[in-house]
C-alpha positions as CSV (number, residue, x, y, z in Angstrom):
1,M,251.9,72.7,191.1
2,N,248.7,70.9,190.5
3,Q,245.8,72.6,190.1
4,F,242.4,72.2,188.4
5,I,238.8,73.9,188.3
6,A,236.9,72.1,190.6
7,H,233.4,73.4,190.2
8,L,231.6,75.9,188.5
9,A,228.7,77.8,189.7
10,L,225.5,77.5,188.0
11,V,222.9,79.9,189.1
12,V,219.2,78.1,189.6
13,R,215.9,79.3,190.7
14,D,215.1,76.5,192.7
15,Y,217.5,73.3,193.6
16,D,215.2,70.4,193.2
17,E,214.0,71.6,189.9
18,A,217.6,72.0,188.7
19,I,218.1,68.6,190.5
20,A,215.6,67.1,188.4
21,F,216.5,68.6,185.2
22,Y,220.2,67.8,185.3
23,T,219.6,64.2,186.6
24,Q,216.1,63.3,184.7
25,K,216.9,65.2,181.4
26,L,220.7,65.1,181.0
27,G,221.7,61.7,183.0
28,F,223.9,63.7,185.8
29,Q,224.6,62.2,188.8
30,L,224.0,64.2,192.0
31,L,227.0,63.9,194.1
32,E,226.0,65.9,197.0
33,D,222.9,67.6,198.4
34,T,223.8,68.9,201.8
35,I,221.6,71.5,203.8
36,L,223.8,74.8,204.9
37,S,221.2,76.9,206.0
38,E,217.4,77.5,206.1
39,S,217.8,78.9,202.2
40,K,221.3,77.4,201.2
41,R,222.6,73.9,200.2
42,W,225.9,72.5,198.5
43,V,224.5,71.0,195.2
44,I,227.0,69.2,193.3
45,L,226.3,67.4,190.0
46,T,228.6,65.9,187.5
47,P,228.0,64.1,183.8
48,S,229.8,61.0,184.8
49,A,232.0,59.8,187.8
50,S,235.1,60.2,186.0
51,S,234.7,64.1,185.5
52,Q,237.1,66.5,187.5
53,C,234.9,69.4,187.2
54,T,231.6,69.2,188.6
55,L,228.3,71.8,188.6
56,L,227.4,73.8,191.9
57,L,223.8,74.8,191.8
58,A,223.7,78.1,192.9
59,K,220.3,79.3,194.2
60,A,219.9,83.1,193.3
61,A,219.7,85.2,196.3
62,S,219.2,88.6,195.5
63,P,217.4,90.4,192.3
64,V,220.6,91.0,190.3
65,Q,221.4,87.1,190.8
66,Q,217.6,86.3,189.5
67,K,218.6,88.4,186.7
68,A,221.6,86.4,185.7
69,I,219.0,83.1,185.5
70,G,219.4,81.6,182.1
71,N,221.7,84.3,180.9
72,Q,224.9,83.8,182.8
73,T,227.4,84.6,179.4
74,G,225.0,86.8,177.8
75,G,223.1,85.0,175.4
76,R,226.7,82.4,174.4
77,V,227.2,79.1,174.7
78,F,228.1,78.7,178.5
79,L,229.2,75.4,179.0
80,F,230.6,72.4,176.9
81,L,229.3,68.8,177.5
82,H,231.9,66.5,175.6
83,T,230.9,62.7,175.0
84,D,232.4,59.3,173.6
85,D,229.0,58.9,172.3
86,F,227.5,62.1,170.4
87,H,224.6,59.8,168.5
88,R,223.5,57.8,171.7
89,D,223.9,61.4,174.1
90,Y,222.0,63.8,171.3
91,Q,219.3,60.7,170.9
92,G,218.5,60.5,174.9
93,M,218.1,64.3,175.1
94,V,215.8,64.3,172.3
95,S,213.9,61.5,173.3
96,R,213.9,63.3,177.0
97,G,212.3,66.4,175.7
98,V,215.8,68.5,176.0
99,Q,215.4,71.7,174.1
100,I,218.0,71.7,170.7
101,V,218.5,75.0,169.6
102,R,220.8,73.9,166.6
103,P,220.8,70.3,165.1
104,P,224.3,68.5,164.9
105,A,226.6,70.0,162.4
106,Q,230.5,68.3,162.2
107,E,232.8,71.0,163.1
108,V,236.5,70.6,162.9
109,Y,236.9,69.7,166.7
110,G,233.8,67.6,166.5
111,T,229.9,67.0,166.1
112,V,228.1,69.5,167.7
113,A,224.8,70.4,168.7
114,V,223.7,73.4,171.1
115,F,220.6,72.8,173.6
116,E,219.3,74.8,176.3
117,D,219.0,73.4,179.8
118,L,216.0,74.5,181.9
119,Y,216.6,78.1,182.4
120,G,217.7,78.8,178.7
121,N,221.6,78.3,179.5
122,L,222.9,77.3,176.0
123,W,225.6,74.1,176.2
124,D,227.1,72.5,173.2
125,L,227.3,68.8,173.4
126,I,230.2,67.6,171.5
127,G,231.5,64.3,170.5
128,P,233.9,62.9,167.8
129,N,232.9,63.4,164.1
130,D,230.7,60.8,162.9
131,L,229.2,61.3,159.6
132,N,226.9,58.1,159.7
133,H,224.4,60.0,162.0
134,L,224.5,63.7,161.4
135,G,221.4,64.8,161.2
136,E,219.2,61.9,162.6
């Protein structure tokens, strides 16, 4: 058996503002943007071409879903973005105005910083431990 998680649905307020944030602020690639109906689109983003798991943007369609925007996990870190170059990606996020919630710290599993997406969902940026660039 060969199974994997293909997409993670991220509830958003607006497709276009979410696409702009993820492509312009985080450097994600837009893989697909297909209109399914007047109010629904199939929007897939990926941090890199080699990613197996992608983000599926899901526009909130009810008051219950609207309440979940930015708080899909009750305030816990929701998504974990791994990078081969923590310093490059962290500095890029800072320079593009991404809100950093917790500055870089070294953990046993790597160097990590917490950032918010445009709705307030918390993400970890995780890279290899690098003592030379911590705190920059």
